C-alpha positions as CSV (number, residue, x, y, z in Angstrom):
1,M,97.7,116.3,96.5
2,L,101.3,115.6,97.4
3,A,101.9,113.1,100.1
4,E,104.9,113.5,102.5
5,L,106.7,110.2,102.6
6,D,108.2,109.9,106.1
7,G,108.8,106.2,106.1
8,P,109.0,103.0,104.1
9,R,106.1,102.4,101.8
10,T,106.9,98.8,100.9
11,F,107.7,96.6,103.9
12,T,107.1,93.2,105.6
13,L,105.2,92.7,108.8
14,H,103.6,90.0,110.9
15,D,99.8,90.1,111.3
16,Q,98.0,89.4,114.6
17,D,98.3,85.6,114.0
18,G,102.0,85.8,113.2
19,A,101.8,85.3,109.5
20,L,104.2,87.1,107.3
21,C,102.7,89.9,105.1
22,L,104.0,92.3,102.5
23,A,102.5,95.8,102.7
24,H,102.7,98.1,99.7
25,W,101.4,101.6,99.8
26,L,98.7,102.3,97.2
27,D,96.9,105.5,98.0
28,E,96.6,108.2,100.7
29,T,94.3,110.8,101.9
30,V,94.5,113.0,105.0
31,E,92.4,110.4,106.9
32,M,93.7,107.1,105.5
33,S,96.5,105.2,103.8
34,R,95.7,102.1,101.8
35,F,98.0,99.0,101.5
36,V,97.8,95.7,99.8
37,V,99.0,92.9,102.1
38,P,99.7,89.4,100.8
39,F,102.8,87.3,101.3
40,S,104.8,84.2,102.4
41,P,108.4,83.5,103.4
42,S,109.1,81.8,100.0
43,L,107.9,84.9,98.1
44,L,110.1,87.1,100.3
45,E,113.1,85.1,99.3
46,K,112.2,85.3,95.6
47,L,111.8,89.1,95.9
48,R,115.1,89.5,97.7
49,R,116.8,87.5,94.9
50,C,115.1,89.7,92.3
51,E,113.4,86.7,90.8
52,F,110.3,88.8,90.3
53,S,109.0,92.3,90.6
54,V,107.0,93.9,93.4
55,L,104.0,93.8,91.2
56,D,104.4,90.0,90.7
57,A,104.8,89.7,94.5
58,L,101.6,91.5,95.1
59,D,99.6,89.5,92.5
60,Q,98.7,86.6,94.7
61,P,95.4,84.6,95.1
62,R,94.6,86.3,98.4
63,V,95.1,90.1,98.5
64,Y,93.9,92.3,101.2
65,L,93.3,96.0,101.0
66,A,93.8,97.6,104.4
67,E,92.9,101.2,105.3
68,V,95.2,102.6,108.0
69,D,94.6,105.9,109.8
70,P,97.4,108.4,110.7
71,N,97.8,106.7,114.1
72,R,98.6,103.4,112.3
73,D,95.3,101.8,113.5
74,V,93.7,99.5,110.9
75,R,90.2,100.8,110.1
76,S,89.0,98.5,107.4
77,V,90.2,95.4,105.5
78,W,88.8,93.9,102.3
79,L,89.7,90.7,100.5
80,I,90.1,91.7,96.8
81,Q,91.5,90.7,93.5
82,L,94.6,92.8,92.5
83,A,93.1,93.2,89.0
84,D,90.1,95.0,90.6
85,L,92.3,98.0,91.7
86,P,92.2,101.1,89.5
C-alpha cells in the first residue's frame, strides 16, 4: 500500500499536560496512523544541532506508541520499548 503524505511525519507537539513530545510516523492503514512519542526540550536542542539522529532521539526510556485516526483523534496509546517494534 502506498500512503499519501500530506503533512509532516516527524514533528513536535505538546501533550494534554503541556509536556513536549516528538512524534515520528511509523506505520499507516486506512483506519489508523501510528506514531512514537517521547521527548524533552534538551533532546530537541540536540536534534536541532545534529548531535544525534532521529533514531537516537526516539530511543528513550519511555516511548509511547499512539494510534491516531484520520480525524487526528487518538484512539489507543501503549507504553513500549523501542526495541520491541518490528
